[in-house]
C-alpha positions in Angstrom: 12.7 -11.9 3.9 15.0 -12.1 0.9 13.6 -10.2 -2.2 14.3 -11.5 -5.7 17.1 -10.0 -7.7 15.9 -6.8 -9.4 15.5 -7.2 -13.1 12.7 -5.5 -15.1 10.9 -8.8 -16.1 10.8 -10.0 -12.5 9.8 -6.5 -11.2 7.0 -6.2 -13.9 5.7 -9.7 -13.1 5.6 -9.0 -9.3 4.0 -5.6 -9.8 1.4 -7.0 -12.2 0.5 -9.7 -9.6 0.3 -7.1 -6.7 -1.8 -4.7 -8.9 -4.1 -7.6 -9.8 -4.7 -8.6 -6.2 -5.2 -5.1 -4.9 -7.4 -3.7 -7.8 -9.3 -6.6 -9.4 -11.8 -6.6 -6.6 -13.1 -3.2 -7.8 -15.2 -5.1 -10.3 -17.7 -5.8 -7.6 -18.8 -2.2 -8.1 -20.3 -0.8 -11.3 -19.6 2.8 -10.5 -16.5 3.8 -8.6 -16.3 7.4 -9.9 -18.5 9.3 -12.4 -15.4 10.5 -14.3 -14.4 6.9 -14.8 -17.9 6.2 -16.1 -17.6 9.0 -18.6 -14.2 7.6 -19.8 -15.8 4.1 -20.2 -18.5 5.6 -22.3 -16.1 7.3 -24.6 -13.9 4.2 -24.8 -16.9 2.1 -25.8 -17.5 4.6 -28.6 -13.9 4.2 -29.8 -14.3 0.4 -29.6 -17.2 0.7 -32.0 -15.0 2.6 -34.5 -15.5 6.3 -33.7 -12.8 8.8 -32.9 -13.0 10.4 -29.4 -15.4 13.4 -29.3 -17.2 12.5 -32.6 -20.0 10.3 -31.2 -19.4 10.8 -27.4 -17.7 14.0 -26.1 -15.7 15.0 -23.1 -13.1 17.6 -22.2 -10.2 15.2 -21.6 -7.4 14.6 -24.2 -7.8 11.6 -26.6 -5.1 9.1 -25.9 -6.7 7.5 -22.8 -9.9 6.9 -24.8 -7.9 5.4 -27.7 -6.0 3.1 -25.3 -9.0 1.9 -23.4 -11.2 1.7 -26.5 -8.5 -0.3 -28.2 -8.4 -2.7 -25.3 -12.2 -3.0 -25.4 -12.0 -3.7 -29.2 -9.7 -6.6 -28.5 -11.0 -8.0 -25.2 -14.6 -7.0 -25.2 -16.6 -4.0 -24.1 -16.9 -4.5 -20.3 -16.2 -2.9 -17.0 -13.6 -5.6 -16.4 -11.7 -4.5 -19.5 -11.7 -0.9 -18.4 -10.5 -1.7 -14.9 -7.8 -4.0 -16.4 -6.4 -1.0 -18.3 -6.0 0.9 -15.0 -4.5 -2.2 -13.4 -1.8 -2.6 -16.0 -1.0 1.1 -15.9 -0.5 1.0 -12.2 1.8 -2.1 -12.5 3.9 -0.4 -15.2 4.2 2.7 -13.1 5.3 0.7 -10.1 7.9 -1.0 -12.3 9.5 2.3 -13.3 9.3 3.6 -9.7 11.3 0.5 -8.7 13.9 0.9 -11.4 14.3 4.7 -10.7 14.7 4.1 -7.0 17.3 1.4 -7.7 19.5 4.2 -9.2 19.3 6.2 -6.0 19.4 3.6 -3.2 19.6 -0.1 -2.4 17.8 -2.9 -4.2 15.7 -3.4 -1.0 14.6 0.2 -1.0 13.8 0.0 -4.7 11.4 -2.9 -4.1 9.9 -0.9 -1.2 9.2 2.1 -3.4 7.4 -0.1 -5.9 5.3 -1.7 -3.2 4.5 1.7 -1.6 3.1 2.9 -4.9 1.0 -0.2 -5.3 -0.3 0.3 -1.8 -1.1 4.0 -2.4 -3.0 3.1 -5.6 -5.1 0.6 -3.7 -6.8 3.4 -1.7 -10.5 3.7 -2.7 -10.4 7.2 -4.2 -7.7 6.1 -6.7 -9.1 2.6 -7.5 -11.0 3.7 -10.6 -9.4 3.4 -14.1 -8.7 7.1 -14.5 -6.4 9.0 -16.9 -3.8 9.1 -14.1 -3.4 5.4 -14.1 -2.2 5.4 -17.7 -0.5 8.8 -17.7 1.8 7.8 -14.9 3.1 4.8 -16.8 4.3 7.2 -19.6 5.5 9.8 -17.2 7.6 7.6 -15.0 9.0 5.8 -18.1 10.1 9.3 -19.4 11.7 10.1 -16.1 13.6 6.8 -16.2 14.7 7.4 -19.8 15.9 10.9 -18.8 18.0 9.4 -16.0 19.3 6.4 -17.8 19.8 7.6 -21.4 20.2 11.4 -21.1 23.7 11.2 -22.7 22.4 9.9 -26.0 20.3 11.5 -28.8 18.0 8.5 -28.9 17.5 8.6 -25.2 16.4 12.2 -25.3 14.2 11.4 -28.3 12.6 8.7 -26.2 12.1 11.2 -23.3 10.2 13.5 -25.7 8.1 10.7 -27.1 7.1 9.4 -23.7 6.3 12.7 -22.1 4.2 13.7 -25.2 2.2 10.4 -24.8 1.7 11.3 -21.1 0.5 14.8 -21.9 -1.9 13.5 -24.6 -3.4 11.4 -21.8 -3.6 14.2 -19.2 -2.9 17.8 -20.3 -1.7 19.2 -16.9 1.7 17.5 -17.6 2.4 20.3 -20.1 4.3 21.9 -17.2 6.6 18.9 -17.1 7.1 19.0 -20.9 8.3 22.6 -20.5 10.5 21.7 -17.5 12.2 18.9 -19.5 12.6 21.2 -22.5 14.2 23.9 -20.4 16.5 21.4 -18.7 17.6 19.7 -22.0 18.0 23.1 -23.7 20.4 24.3 -20.9 22.8 21.5 -21.9 23.2 23.2 -25.3 24.9 26.1 -23.6 27.0 24.1 -21.1 30.7 24.1 -22.3 31.3 20.7 -20.8 28.4 19.1 -22.7 29.2 16.5 -25.4 27.8 17.0 -28.9 24.9 14.5 -28.5 23.8 16.4 -25.3 24.1 19.8 -27.1 21.8 18.5 -29.9 19.5 16.8 -27.4 16.9 19.5 -27.5 16.2 18.8 -31.1 15.9 15.1 -30.5 13.6 15.9 -27.6 11.3 18.1 -29.7 11.2 15.6 -32.6 10.2 12.8 -30.2 7.5 14.9 -28.6 6.1 16.0 -32.0 5.6 12.4 -33.3 2.7 11.4 -31.0 1.1 14.8 -31.3 1.5 14.8 -35.1 0.0 11.3 -35.3 -3.1 12.3 -33.4 -3.5 15.5 -35.4 -3.1 13.6 -38.6 -5.7 11.1 -37.5 -8.3 13.8 -36.9 -7.3 15.6 -40.1 -7.8 12.7 -42.4 -11.2 12.0 -40.9 -12.2 15.7 -41.3 -12.5 16.3 -37.5 -9.5 18.5 -36.9 -11.7 21.5 -35.9 -13.4 19.2 -33.3 -10.0 18.2 -31.9 -8.9 21.8 -31.6 -12.1 23.0 -30.1 -12.1 20.2 -27.4 -8.4 20.3 -26.5 -7.7 24.1 -26.8 -10.8 26.3 -26.9 -12.9 24.5 -24.3 -9.9 23.8 -22.1 -8.8 27.4 -22.0 -12.3 28.8 -21.5 -13.0 26.2 -18.8 -9.8 27.0 -16.9 -10.9 30.6 -16.5 -13.7 29.8 -14.1 -11.6 27.5 -11.8 -9.7 28.0 -8.5 -6.7 30.2 -8.3 -3.2 28.7 -8.7 -2.3 29.4 -5.1 -5.5 27.9 -3.6 -5.5 24.8 -5.8 -1.8 24.2 -5.2 -2.3 24.5 -1.5 -5.3 22.1 -1.6 -3.1 19.5 -3.3 -0.4 19.7 -0.6 -3.0 19.5 2.2 -4.6 16.5 0.5 -1.3 14.6 0.9 -1.6 15.1 4.7 -5.3 14.2 4.7 -4.7 11.0 2.7 -1.9 10.0 5.0 -4.2 10.3 8.0 -7.3 8.8 6.2 -5.2 5.9 4.9 -2.3 5.5 7.3 -1.6 2.0 6.2 -1.5 2.9 2.5 -0.3 6.6 2.4 1.1 7.1 5.9 4.6 6.0 4.9 4.9 9.0 2.5 5.1 11.3 5.6 6.2 8.9 8.3 9.5 7.7 6.7 10.9 11.1 5.7 9.9 12.7 9.1 11.7 9.8 10.9 14.8 10.4 8.9 14.8 14.1 9.6 14.2 13.4 13.3 17.3 11.3 13.4 19.4 14.0 11.7 17.6 17.3 12.2 20.5 19.6 11.2 19.8 19.3 7.5 21.4 22.3 5.6 19.0 24.2 3.3 21.1 23.5 0.3 20.4 19.8 0.8 16.7 20.4 0.6 16.6 22.5 -2.6 16.8 20.1 -5.6 20.1 20.0 -7.3 19.5 19.4 -11.1 23.0 18.0 -11.4 22.0 14.9 -9.4 19.5 12.3 -10.3 17.6 12.8 -7.0 17.4 16.5 -7.8 16.0 15.8 -11.3 13.3 13.5 -9.8 12.4 16.1 -7.1 12.2 18.9 -9.7 10.0 16.7 -11.9 7.7 16.2 -9.0 7.5 20.0 -8.5 6.6 20.4 -12.2 3.8 17.9 -11.8 2.5 19.7 -8.8 2.6 23.0 -10.7 0.5 21.5 -13.5 -2.0 20.2 -10.9 -2.2 23.7 -9.3 -2.6 25.5 -12.6 -5.4 23.1 -13.7 -7.7 25.1 -11.4 -9.5 22.0 -10.1 -8.7 19.2 -7.7 -10.4 15.9 -6.8 -8.9 13.0 -4.9 -7.9 10.8 -7.8 -5.7 13.7 -9.1 -3.4 13.0 -6.0 -2.2 9.7 -7.6 0.0 11.8 -9.9 2.3 12.6 -6.9 2.3 9.1 -5.4 5.3 7.8 -7.5 7.5 10.6 -6.3 6.3 10.3 -2.7 7.0 6.5 -2.9 10.5 7.1 -4.2 11.2 9.8 -1.5 9.9 7.6 1.3 11.9 4.5 0.2 15.1 6.5 -0.3 14.7 7.9 3.3 14.9 4.4 4.8 18.1 3.5 6.6 20.4 0.8 5.3 19.1 -1.7 7.8 15.4 -1.7 8.8 14.7 -1.0 12.4 11.9 -2.7 14.4 9.3 0.0 13.9 9.8 -0.3 10.1 8.9 -4.0 10.3 5.9 -3.2 12.5 4.7 -0.6 10.1 5.2 -3.1 7.2 3.0 -5.7 9.0 0.3 -3.1 9.7 0.3 -2.0 6.1 0.1 -5.5 4.8 -2.8 -6.3 7.2 -4.6 -3.1 6.2 -4.1 -3.8 2.5 -5.5 -7.3 2.9 -8.5 -6.1 4.9 -9.3 -3.5 2.2 -8.8 -5.6 -0.9 -8.9 -9.3 -0.4 -12.7 -9.7 0.4 -13.8 -8.1 -2.9 -10.9 -9.8 -4.8 -12.1 -13.2 -3.5 -15.7 -12.4 -4.6 -14.5 -11.6 -8.1 -12.5 -14.8 -8.3 -15.4 -16.9 -7.0 -18.3 -15.3 -8.9 -16.5 -14.1 -12.0 -16.5 -10.7 -13.6 -19.2 -11.6 -16.2 -21.6 -12.8 -13.6 -21.1 -9.7 -11.5 -21.6 -7.4 -14.4 -24.8 -9.2 -15.3 -26.4 -7.9 -12.1 -25.1 -4.3 -12.2 -27.9 -1.8 -11.5 -27.4 0.5 -14.6 -26.9 -2.6 -16.8 -30.2 -3.9 -15.5 -31.9 -0.6 -16.3 -30.4 -0.7 -19.8 -31.8 -4.2 -20.4 -35.3 -3.0 -19.3 -35.1 0.0 -21.7 -34.0 -2.2 -24.6 -36.9 -4.6 -24.0 -39.5 -1.7 -23.9 -38.3 0.9 -26.3 -38.8 1.4 -30.1 -36.2 2.9 -32.4 -37.5 6.4 -32.0 -37.6 6.4 -28.2 -35.1 8.9 -26.6 -33.3 8.5 -23.3 -32.2 11.5 -21.2 -29.5 10.5 -18.7 -28.9 12.8 -15.8 -27.0 10.3 -13.6 -25.5 6.9 -14.3 -24.0 7.8 -17.7 -22.8 4.2 -18.1 -26.3 3.7 -19.6 -24.9 5.2 -22.8 -22.2 2.5 -22.7 -24.7 -0.3 -22.4 -27.1 1.2 -25.0 -24.3 2.2 -27.3 -26.0 5.5 -28.1 -24.9 9.1 -27.8 -26.5 11.5 -25.3 -29.4 13.8 -26.2 -27.2 16.8 -25.2 -24.0 16.4 -27.1 -21.6 17.8 -24.5 -23.3 16.1 -21.5 -22.0 12.5 -21.5 -20.9 13.7 -18.0 -24.3 14.8 -16.7 -22.9 17.8 -14.7 -21.9 19.5 -17.9 -25.5 20.6 -18.4 -24.8 23.5 -16.0 -21.2 24.2 -16.9 -21.5 27.5 -18.8 -17.7 27.6 -19.6 -18.1 24.5 -21.6 -21.5 25.1 -23.2 -20.5 28.6 -24.4 -17.7 27.3 -26.5 -19.5 24.2 -27.7 -22.5 26.3 -28.9 -20.3 28.9 -30.4 -18.5 26.3 -32.5 -21.8 24.8 -33.7 -21.4 21.5 -31.9 -24.7 21.9 -30.0 -27.7 24.2 -30.3 -28.3 27.0 -27.7 -30.2 25.8 -24.6 -29.6 22.2 -25.6 -30.6 20.9 -22.2 -33.9 22.8 -22.1 -34.7 21.6 -25.6 -34.0 18.0 -24.7 -36.4 18.3 -21.7 -39.0 20.0 -23.8 -38.9 17.1 -26.3 -40.2 14.8 -23.5 -38.0 11.7 -24.1 -39.7 8.4 -23.2 -37.1 7.6 -20.5 -35.2 9.8 -18.0 -32.6 8.3 -15.7 -32.2 10.2 -12.4 -30.2 9.8 -9.2 -32.2 8.5 -6.2 -30.8 11.3 -4.1 -30.6 14.9 -5.4 -27.3 15.9 -6.8 -25.9 19.5 -6.8 -26.1 20.1 -10.6 -29.8 19.1 -10.5 -30.7 21.6 -7.8 -29.8 24.8 -9.7 -32.7 27.0 -11.1 -32.0 25.8 -14.6 -33.1 22.3 -13.7 -36.6 23.5 -12.4 -38.1 22.8 -15.8 -36.9 19.2 -15.5 -38.4 18.6 -12.1 -41.7 20.1 -13.3 -41.8 17.9 -16.3 -41.1 14.7 -14.2 -43.9 15.6 -11.8 -46.5 16.3 -14.5 -45.7 13.8 -17.3 -43.6 10.9 -15.9 -43.8 8.1 -13.4 -41.0 6.2 -11.7 -40.8 2.8 -13.4 -37.7 1.1 -12.1 -35.4 1.7 -9.2 -32.0 0.0 -9.1 -29.2 0.9 -6.8 -28.7 4.6 -6.6 -30.8 5.3 -9.7 -34.4 5.8 -10.7 -35.8 5.4 -14.2 -38.7 7.6 -15.1 -41.0 6.7 -18.0 -43.3 9.1 -19.9 -47.0 8.6 -19.1 
């Protein structure tokens, strides 16, 4: 098979097509991940003209909400729009994975790297439109800029700008910001460096400060700078204190790569299979060839991957969708390890991967094309519950949502407990302590919301962990004495006050 000549418009077009085919079918499901549901709720608030955190609140940085909310403002507030944002982010990431690999290896291997990333992003745990899908587009663009334009001031300015945008989407990339800063600063003291490279650290810092300054200015002119600082600094630092240790979390991330390769051998298996096969063919690899050499482009990429892993480890928390952050680097490493001429088992693996990908994605993709996103969304369980509530309620009726937070999106109303758009936040003391201290919510906000006996309470059909703690006993007692189940849709039950 002859691949087309590698130019960025051709690569972007092909990656958009592949991303569309492998991800558009996700619209058949209303809820893929409860974090994604929270992000959609905040994006809907932005689409209606609110800054992130003002009407709807969550602990994540603001840029992802601004991007998704901007898309909803233009294309409509829907699940399809939210998933399209993730789809485009994956395609742009794949584009830069392809362009970066082309600097290290053959054009064929460059295409393979882009395809491998698309395949990895098609695995179910990373199908939702999460912060990673947009963050990676900025991150890999910054890596490409660092490789291609590192000898110019404008190039290093661009690196700072892009990595700042990535960090404003996902804060664990602060470790990569520091790594890039140390690397670029080291050129200042290198005798062989040209003047642009010596001054590059200043260009890098200026580029990084522009997005951050723009966001701070946006909150300042709207009188919400304290809210921005509390959310992105105070709450984040306090919440990190109660998480896993660096060593444990970092080990879990590495083990997750192995687990994903076994669980999805057709989509993630190549990340281990290709490098292991290369090492088996030449086992006497000297240690100095394994340790990244920052004077080479391959060493810069490997070191950047390590900095991303450090950020993930330091975050103190790990869920499966976080693993997508390492997929671009794994795809590059797997593709670069391929021999100049593919052998038979490579072709067999490619066939297995394509068949596996088709089985996983084409049925739902076909359903979406046949039925249409709008028709599918019309029958979503939480949307049906929202329509029932809208028909029954008066303006004063409150709704307490303890599962299925997309209800806030459909009803376009804030939660009764300010910090609990994500329902599990009701028992996260590290978050509540700071929010209450800063005056954003009253003490015992959850208990007061329950005591007010809202007309409707949305609950999960099956008990969830955060509703089985002693603090939730008052809720279950109230539901038993004063409520009846009115509507059951999908995984959710709506209770209505007697």
